[in-house]
C-alpha positions, 0 to 999 in steps of 0.5 A: 523513497519507496512508496507502495501502491494498490492498483488494479491497472498500474496507472491509477490508485484505484484499489481497496487495501483489503482487495490487493493481492499485489502492491506496486513499488515506486521509487520517487526521486527528483520529481519522478516516480518509477515502477521498480518492483511488484510484491505479491501479498495474501489478500487481507479481506478473506474469510478466516473464522480462526482469525477474524481480525486477520492480524497475521495477514497484516504482519505478512503485508507489512513484511512484504512492504519492507523498505517502503516509506508508505502505502497508498490505496483508494480505500482502507479500513481503520483497523488495518491502517492503525495496525500497519502504522504500529508496524511502521508503515504509514498509510494514505487513502488517495485516488488518482493517477499513480505517478502524479499523485506520488510525486505530490505526496513525496513533497510532504513526506 
């Protein structure tokens, strides 16, 4: 199962969804989490007077996370969380070490 993570350092889940310019993609299998990809995205939190809710950016991020069962971030606003769920990406707000946290999360997904 693939899970996307917002992380500043690649070790901890420690980045706000809206500040992420990349998501680390981990494959969770047999009680282990392995980094398999890095997907660059346009940052959601950016000033755009033409599109104040930035729905177009959420679509792009959702497309970049294609194939992932979920996205895990340290923080996420309700609007992007709801919009991503409409696009089929389940969201979790959790902090902690990536591998341990993802292995535990996979047990309930």
